C-alpha positions, -999 to +999 in steps of 0.1 A: -414+521-110-429+490-127-411+457-128-416+430-154-434+399-144-401+380-141-386+406-118-417+409-097-415+372-091-379+376-081-386+406-059-414+387-042-390+361-029-366+386-012-373+389+025-367+421+045-330+425+050-303+450+059-285+446+026-290+428-007-265+419-034-281+421-068-256+401-089-259+407-126-279+438-118-281+452-154-300+485-150-305+480-112-343+482-115-346+453-090-322+470-065-340+503-066-374+486-063-363+467-032-350+499-016-381+519-025-405+493-011-385+491+021-376+454+016-338+461+017-321+489+036-291+489+013-282+474-021-250+464-038-257+465-076-231+442-091-222+436-127-192+424-146-199+447-176-191+484-174-219+494-197-248+480-177-232+491-145-231+527-158-269+524-165-274+510-130-256+541-116-279+563-136-310+545-123-298+548-087-292+586-092-325+591-109-344+576-080-322+594-054-309+562-039-272+572-039-269+570-001-285+535+000-269+518-029-236+514-045-225+498-078-198+472-078-179+463-110-170+426-104-175+390-115-202+376-094-195+382-057-158+388-061-162+425-052-180+419-019-168+407+014-186+379+034-213+395+055-218+425+032-252+412+020-276+390+040-296+383+008-279+374-025-300+376-057-289+362-090-314+366-119-315+365-156-283+345-163-276+310-175-275+282-149-239+272-157-227+307-151-248+310-119-234+278-106-199+290-111-205+323-094-221+307-064-191+283-061-165+311-066-183+333-041-189+306-015-175+327+014-202+353+007-228+327+002-220+310+035-224+343+053-258+351+037-291+343+052-310+338+019-305+331-018-329+341-045-320+325-078-336+328-112-315+308-137-325+309-174-312+274-180-296+244-164-317+246-132-305+212-121-269+223-117-280+254-097-302+233-074-274+209-068-250+238-060-275+252-035-277+220-016-239+214-018-235+249-002-256+238+028-288+256+017-323+242+013-348+253-013-378+268+006-399+281-022-402+280-060-423+299-085-429+302-122-442+329-145-449+331-182-439+364-199-433+373-235-436+337-247-412+323-221-414+304-188-392+317-160-385+299-127-372+313-095-364+297-062-355+309-027-331+290-005-322+293+032-292+278+051-301+244+065-289+256+099-317+282+099-343+254+096-326+228+117-324+242+152-310+275+141-325+310+139-362+311+131-365+319+094-383+351+084-400+334+055-426+306+050-411+273+040-433+259+012-418+223+014-429+204+045-404+177+036-374+201+032-352+177+052-358+148+028-330+147+001-340+155-034-344+127-059-326+131-093-358+142-110-364+168-083-330+183-089-340+186-126-376+197-122-380+208-086-402+195-058-422+225-046-441+234-078-459+200-076-466+205-039-481+240-046-499+228-077-483+256-097-503+256-129-479+278-147-451+254-139-473+225-150-479+243-183-441+245-188-437+208-179-465+199-204-447+218-231-414+201-223-432+167-224-447+174-258-413+184-272-397+152-257-426+131-271-420+145-306-383+138-303-389+102-292-413+096-321-387+110-346-359+089-332-382+058-333-391+064-369-355+071-380-335+041-393-300+052-383-275+040-357-274+074-341-311+075-336-311+040-321-284+051-297-302+082-286-337+067-283-333+049-249-320+081-232-348+103-247-374+077-237-361+077-202-362+115-200-398+115-213-408+090-187-392+111-160-411+143-171-443+123-172-437+111-137-432+147-125-464+157-142-483+130-124-474+146-091-496+175-100-527+152-104 
């Protein structure tokens, strides 16, 4: 089985565990890969849509994983009980939806030992939800595939890092106990610490887009443009500040 670059990034952040919940599993390729590689002993392949879940069941049968995986038709984590899965994976969905599913499934989140999250958008709200739930982002990665940039981050309970159980993963942020700044909620902290050049390429692209927007607004002679210009300029300055951390 061969995973896409995006899913390989996600899979690489999943620590060895007794059970993983693959939320929004689609065809369950990630679930089966984690089982076949011996990273997870059991997998819950969850999806809210019957069609993809049927495909997930076919994948599980094809790879003879029926005794080690089950499909769950549910919205987020609603079909699981706290403690069913020690690792929760959510990938390939919008950040707004992911934030809601994490909040709605907080009982399962609190019982988990690791979150692996790959939001397609609105990363800020997901990062804020992670910290609100008492977790700390311990690693973050970025890949470029099919013309798009994808970011994934791993999070552990703060208690596991602050006098609790010894974590089974490496913590990439030596300042994990220092609260995030607003810009770090929006753009992350760890990519700059790791000098992640793929992430820097994404930031540079975003900076170029924002620069073009500021130039258009500055050149426009309208009330709306003059109202939007200060905010856009502030966002540009913020991105530029994050980029400087890579230098």
